[in-house]
C-alpha positions, -999 to +999 in steps of 0.1 A: -723+496-219-710+497-184-718+460-184-695+456-213-668+478-194-672+458-162-664+423-180-636+438-200-621+451-166-627+420-152-611+400-180-582+425-177-579+418-139-580+379-146-556+381-174-532+400-151-535+372-125-531+345-150-498+364-163-482+364-129-490+332-126-472+319-155-444+342-144-442+324-112-442+289-130-416+303-153-392+312-123-399+279-106-389+257-137-357+278-144-350+272-106-356+234-110-333+234-142-305+254-125-308+231-093-306+199-119-278+212-134-260+218-104-265+184-093-252+171-125-218+192-120-216+176-086-223+142-093-196+146-122-170+161-099-178+132-072-169+107-101-139+122-111-125+126-075-137+088-071-118+078-100-086+100-089-087+082-054-090+047-070-059+054-092-040+069-067-046+041-041-036+017-068-002+038-077+004+038-040-001+001-037+024-008-065+049+013-053+045+001-016+049-036-032+080-024-052+096-010-019+090-037-002+107-060-025+137-041-021+138-022-054+159+009-047+144+028-079+109+022-063+120+034-030+137+065-044+102+070-065+082+069-034+106+092-016+104+117-043+067+115-046+064+122-010+086+151-008+070+167-039+034+161-021+047+177+012+061+208-009+028+213-030+006+209+004+031+235+019+031+260-010-008+253-015-016+261+020+006+291+022-013+303-008-046+297+005-041+306+043-010+333+039-028+356+018-007+383-004+007+399+031-002+436+012-021+460+028 
């Protein structure tokens, strides 16, 4: 009878070890999935910024060519865009680095 009890205790011990290994494997699997999902988000963001940069370069090039051709409307558009960019950068810089000023 005591031999059966000892085997049952060993089985329970091994079952607990197996359960802990399965739990650890599940944690690793979840970490791998989270890392892969984060990498996909990063890749997608890089693609969006790359597309935006290409579009912005193309637009700037067209405006520059129009300004060099002496088109007054293009020169005004270019000046307006530059003013808006400077104002936005100033506003965003004050918002990010300035804080709320309340204590």
